[in-house]
N, C-alpha and C positions, 0 to 999 in steps of 0.2 A: 541567443539563437543563430547569430552571425557568424560564430565560431565552427570549428570542426564538430564540437559535441552537440547533438541536437536531442532533445528529449521531448516525450509526449506521455501525455496522462488520460486515461480513459475511465471514467467515472460510470459505476451502473448501479441501478437501485433493484433490489432483489425481486421487487414484484413489477418491473416494466416490461417485461415479456418473458413467456415461460420456453421461447424456442433459444433466445439470445442468453444463454447462461454465462456466467463468469467461465467456466471451464470451456465452452463453445468458442467464446470472443478471444480467449488467452490461446487455444489451439489454432484457430483461425489466424490471427497475428503471427504466432510463431511459424505456421507453414508459409505464409506469404512474405515473411520478412527474413527469410533464410539468407546468409549471406550479406544482408542489407542493416539489419537491426536485430536485437535482442528483445525479447519478452520476458515479463515476469509478472506474475499476479500476486495480489495481496490482498486477503479478506479480513477486514475490520470485524470483530464481534464482540459481543457482550463477554466473553471469557478473555480476549485480549484487551480489554481496556482497563485492566487492573482491577482492583479491590480496595478494602480498607487501608488506607496507609499506616504502616507500623510504626512504632518509635524510631527505628533506624531510618525509615523514610523520612520523617519528619526532621531528625537530626541532619541528615544529608541536606534536604532541601534548605535547611537553615544556613549550614556552611556554604551552599552553592550560593545562596542568595547574598552572602556577607561578601563573596568574591567578586 
């Protein structure tokens, strides 16, 4: 954090507050940070966590583990 690149992370629980939604917080930081910093949002859900591994996934994991 002592270099010119500074990063921050905001974590939010979906049930924490009905007014402070992910979109609201993203829009707030985007507006207030214009010219100072960039904002991105990433929502991890059940659909983004993957499913059952395929034979390709298992084979690839074995290859990567060996390296």
